[in-house]
C-alpha positions, 0 to 999 in steps of 0.5 A: 500500500505504501508503494501505491500511495508513493507512486500516485503522489509522485505522479501528481506533484512537481517535486517528486523527490519530496514525497514521503510516506510513513506507515504506522501500524495500529491494532486494527488498521494501517495509517499511511501518512503522506507528506509533500512539499508545501507548493504541491499540497493543492495538487495532491488534495485537488479541487474540493478534495477530489484527488485526495478522495480518489487516492483514498478510494484506490488504497481502500480497494487495494487493501480490501483485496488483502483483507486489511483496513488502511487510512491515508492521511495527508500531512503538512 
């Protein structure tokens, strides 16, 4: 899942070398924290959060195939 989020984010931003994804294991779920450069934040979130919602949907679908629960958080 971490690689999926990283690949999607790198394709969207102008500074792909500043994309960082941290994986935090919880009891029942995995949290993926996505950090990008400040000037790329709007590209990852999109208008009215549409891009962020699409990323979360793709990751949720991929995680469901593996029987896991994954949450994607976009951090500044």
